[in-house]
Steps between C-alpha positions, in 0.01 A plus 500: 500500500783739560642652186805717556576669175441555134788429272596734221815379330751444779339754729259419782242767577382431851130431538460274803156352541438615852170328561656288777498487877748775580367752246138446602562517873707818473242655266224433751702640789573818304139534390370466856755718671604762241825494691836382368696572816340272758669165559359201322460292815308773682269546203436128478418479871274804491302401194467133591322620815278764342441386142335165438580518129870558559519219755333266254722600209818488702416144598410391145806652336752375757359151536768233466253298294516755221789743555779458247767680697566578863306821544708781659199621697504206738764288668275195499278375223133454577354155445139483383299185443283472190189553713648817651591627155143436385368704791739781402387477137132526598566797726690683228234410244225642724677834524569502126137425413396794717705727274820544703749581225804403706345162575420462130858577401645261757254227406611538139865479607424188706342326203778613265766352726316186601481595866183293539655184361503559126545784254176632350563779249131547420411569862807724529388701197146525635606652830779715360248650256256579779768671708646679197155634410496661845835665429736272691846557343641166616218315326545714188870416493428129552250502214763659279744221580243230435427645156871543431571139598185350352392358835139386458453733204642538152825694522424862417766768543259782413268407786799440729631850431154645564487346847857601577410858414196495728716374786777748418273803539431439869651717773637440750691194387427222750632217284291437191542849356878478493488154345257630239735787412796267466314253278347776289854626447602152387210495255623828347860381503416185306203624297260251660138615483609861453732672253870463578594829661818540703394839635179352642692199631752724678223713650317200647819337627591829666159522668528138613853543633618215275869588485616199295229538241564873489855428389380267224274771361763772538751297298267532199436874538659830407571765763203702373270202534614434857438865589153482347417182689616651830286807436200277424555306822510821703184629329327172581600534866369857505163380369480202735602636836388286794200644682 
């Protein structure tokens, strides 16, 4: 499930598929807290006490039955039986069916990764679409990746780029927006779903803070083009200041 790059000649443009335990947990922490300075352990303790959804998700995504790597958020893996995982699935499903967009996004991620025992791309698409329709940038980014990869749908770079753009426009960046900007930059860099445009690629990489990809784009550009892209990035920031 994890794809860590697109190859162009002998050059790797980094595009890690971050729909995995660490990315999702950190995204949820940042979404809940809007704070990037508090310690991870204190955030985990606080939100596991006060947020049922976070407690549920933390357990699902760090379960030793499904986790692919030792998650840095905990020193011990959590063990869940199949019956306990089913209870967690039903609880998350209930919240999602009531219209909770975060629950919908996480339910989609759970199905995409096989957290409930098997991968189900159709269910993942269903719940990502519901959350994306409510403006969740993480779900919009995930939809873009599923269309780019052809997961459960016919591969379609045009649609992928559309969802990346929707995610990219969100401020503040709590995870999905930055990923959307990076991947939209890659689309412009490679001419996938959008016209090849190094200026646009540079602008989106700059906004995403993608230093490696920024260098790949810069290597193809003139000094004037780099200046234009930097001006465009600043103009975008001026138009999208965080409230």
